[in-house]
VOGU-3710 file (C-alpha; in Angstrom, 3 decimals, decimal comma):
1> miaieaapgp> -5,079/41,785/-19,374  -7,831/42,802/-21,781  -8,668/45,786/-19,552  -5,047/46,975/-19,560  -4,807/46,781/-23,342  -8,180/48,533/-23,781  -7,493/51,358/-21,324  -7,866/54,776/-22,988  -5,029/56,329/-20,985  -2,067/55,520/-18,800
11> vvlvgneigm> -2,428/52,674/-16,300  -0,228/52,301/-13,214  -0,093/48,883/-11,562  1,592/48,300/-8,215  2,261/44,766/-7,067  4,465/42,723/-4,809  7,388/40,636/-6,013  7,447/37,839/-3,463  9,370/35,226/-5,434  12,817/36,756/-4,949
21> gvipigaqvr> 13,307/35,612/-1,361  12,986/32,458/0,650  9,705/30,688/-0,072  8,254/28,900/2,979  7,552/25,203/2,601  3,932/24,396/1,869  1,864/23,632/-1,199  -0,560/26,521/-0,705  2,191/29,112/-0,246  4,108/27,794/-3,270
31> afvdalgrln> 0,919/27,873/-5,382  0,296/31,498/-4,361  3,876/32,542/-5,157  3,672/30,819/-8,553  0,264/32,348/-9,362  1,465/35,853/-8,448  4,582/35,349/-10,562  2,475/34,346/-13,581  0,180/37,354/-13,036  3,181/39,707/-12,905
41> qdaaaccerv> 4,627/38,165/-16,083  1,315/38,439/-17,950  0,849/42,061/-16,858  4,421/42,940/-17,858  3,941/41,339/-21,271  1,111/43,702/-22,202  2,657/46,866/-20,730  4,988/49,256/-22,551  7,065/50,021/-19,471  7,939/47,935/-16,402
51> tlmaaglpit> 9,919/49,308/-13,449  11,063/47,341/-10,422  11,568/49,423/-7,290  14,289/48,222/-4,918  15,416/50,258/-1,910  13,615/53,262/-3,393  15,559/53,015/-6,657  13,815/52,460/-10,000  15,218/49,579/-12,045  13,924/49,567/-15,627
61> lkdap> 12,985/46,060/-16,710  11,172/47,098/-19,879  11,086/50,520/-21,533  8,720/52,022/-24,087  9,904/51,639/-27,686
//
């Protein structure tokens, strides 16, 4: 997250949101889903704007002040 905060210009991150559906049983899969969720939360916390895309529609989760 240090690199995002130190970036001299705009940064665009694209990631998957895999925790919104059925999570297969298995410790390794659950650990991956949890780790990706924490990464997405940490990235969102240090960004001014966060947009979720669903069915090609932008859903604003966080907007610039």
